[in-house]
N, C-alpha and C positions, 0 to 999 in steps of 0.2 A: 456577392463576391467579397465584400469587406469582412463580413463575419467569418468567412472561410479563411481569409488571411490571418485574422486575429486568432482564430482557433488554431491554425497551423503554427503561428509564431509562439503562442503560449504553450502549445503542446510540445514544441521543440525544447522550450525551457524546462518543462516538466521532465522530458526524456533525459536531458543533459544532467539534471539534478539527480534523477532516479538512477541513471547509469553510474554516476560517481559514487552513490551510496552502495550500489550493488558491487562495484569493483572493490571498494574497501571491505565489504562483508565477505566477498568471495576470495580474497587474498589468502594464500596458505599461511598458517600460523607463523611459520618461520620468517615470512616476508613482512608480516604486519608490523607497523611501528608500535612501540610501546603505547598502551592505553594511557593517554594523557588528557588533561582537561581541554587542551587545545584541539586534540583530535575529536573529542566528543562535541566540542563547540562547532566544529566543522560539520559534523553529521547533523547536529541540531539546526544549523543554518540551512543546510540542504533540505532538510525536512520542512522547515518553514518556507523555503522557496517553492517547494512542490505545492504546499498547502495554499500559499498566496496565489500561485499560478492557476490552481484549480478554481479559486474564486474568480479570478480574472476571466477564465474560460467560460464559467457559468454566466458571469455578468455580460460578457460579449455575445453570448448565444441564447439568452433567455428572452430578450425583447420585452422586458417587464415595463408596465406603466409605472408612473411615480407612486401611485397608491399600492400597486402590487409589490413594488420594490420595498416600500416602507414596511409592509407586513412580512415579506419573504425573508429579508436578510437576517433579522434576529433568529428566525427558526433555522435558517441555513447555518448560521454561525454556531448555534447550539449543536446542531447535527454534526457539523465538522469537528467540533470539540470532542464529542463523544466518539466519533469515528477515529480521531487522532489517537485516542487511548488504545483502540484496537490496532491501529497501524503501528504504534510504538511497540506493542507486544509482538507483532509479526516481525518487525525489524530485529527485536531481541532474539526471537526464535531462529531467524536466519543467521544471526551472529553465532548463536549456540551451535547450530548445524555446521557452519563453515569452520568453526574451531575444532570440530571433532569428526568431520566427515571421513577423513582418511582411515581412521581406526575405530569407527563407531560400532558398538555392539548392537546386536539385534534388539535387545531390550531398549536401548537408547533410541534406536531408529523408530521403534513402535511408539515410544513415548512422544517423540517429536511429531510423528504422524498424527497421533491422537490430539496433541496440543494444537497442531495446525488446523485440523478439521474442526476443533472446538472454536478456534478464532474465526474461521470461515462462517460457522454457524452463528456466532455472535454478530458478525458483520451483517449477515442476512437478517437476523432478528432486529437489529438496529434499523435497517432500512424499512422493515415491516412496521416498526413502531413509528417511524417518521412519515410514512405514507399518508396517514390521515391528518397529520400535522401540516404537511405541505398542502394537502387538499383543502384545508381550512382557509388558506391564504391565496391559492392559485386554482385556476380551472384545471380540469382533468388532463387536457392535452398538454398544458404547461408542466404539470407534475410528471407526466410520461416523458416529456422532452428532457426534464431535469435528470431523471433516472437513466435515460439514454446517454446523455452527456457523461454522467458519472460512470456508467458502464464502459463507454469508449475510453475514457481516461484510465480507468482501472486496467482495461485490456492492454493498453499500450505499455503501462508501467510493468504489468506482469510479464509481457513479452520481453521487455528489456531485462528484467530480473532473470527470467528463464534462460536467457543466453549467457548470463554471467555467473549463475550459481552452479557449482560443479555437481554432476550427477553421482549419486552414491554407487560405489562398486559393491554389488551384492555379495561378492566372494571374498572381500578383504578382511572381514572380521575374523578374529582368532577363533579356532574351533571350540575352545573352552567357553567362549562368550556366547556362542550361538544358543538361541532359545529353543530350537527344535521346530520352529514355525516354518512352513514351506509356502 
């Protein structure tokens, strides 16, 4: 029961931080505050909070022995560092989308879709790369548990983002900008 409470508390913190980032990104351009160093610092702090809470969730739910923890955490830190690069690109993509979603051309929509799928592919490839690395320091069931925890955290953050990111109006693009794709 204790692990469930820790997981729930940490997850709530991740959701709150993720929701704040999504709300800023989803704000219409006219309502967005001017891009300042302070605003960027706030986003950076929120991203750091999400990342720190992910680590806390993993720590609370992996039940690692001292020897396992000693071997696991350096690999996990490296993994999270590489994953953070991907996550930063996704945040930039969402920002680009929200800045232009109301009058986005078909070509821009296709480019953003392709970029998003490329980032998703990169994330999956990164996980595939780290699977054997985690298997070197943890038993198979623990590796599977780690990826389950990662998937659950990702699903919750994605759910929150999905509720806050506006859906593209397929009929809003100017006729001259349409690329002819159906």
